[in-house]
C-alpha positions in Angstrom: 67.4 50.6 -13.1 68.2 47.2 -14.4 66.2 44.1 -13.7 69.2 42.6 -11.8 69.5 45.6 -9.4 65.8 45.5 -8.9 65.8 41.9 -7.8 69.0 42.5 -5.6 67.2 45.5 -3.9 63.8 43.7 -3.5 62.4 42.8 -0.1 59.6 40.4 0.9 57.4 40.8 4.0 55.0 38.2 5.2 53.0 38.8 8.2 51.2 35.9 9.9 49.0 36.2 13.1 50.2 33.8 16.0 47.3 32.4 17.9 47.4 30.8 21.3 46.9 27.3 19.9 50.3 27.5 18.2 52.2 28.1 21.3 53.7 25.6 23.7 53.5 25.6 27.6 56.2 28.1 27.8 54.2 30.5 25.8 56.6 30.4 22.9 55.9 29.3 19.3 56.4 25.6 18.4 59.6 25.2 16.5 57.8 23.2 13.6 55.2 26.2 13.3 58.3 28.7 13.1 60.0 26.4 10.5 56.8 26.1 8.3 56.5 30.0 8.5 60.1 30.6 7.4 59.8 28.0 4.7 56.7 29.6 3.3 58.3 32.9 3.3 61.4 31.7 1.3 59.4 29.6 -1.4 57.3 32.9 -2.1 60.5 35.0 -2.7 61.8 32.7 -5.5 
């Protein structure tokens, strides 16, 4: 398999624990925290 195909077929998974202090009063994740997690995952995949 060529390097290009390996890169195209690659997958990155990052698991993060969400603690109660990252939730708002609706018991959902703060938007900024979610954006930070997505940005972190995207930056590690480069």
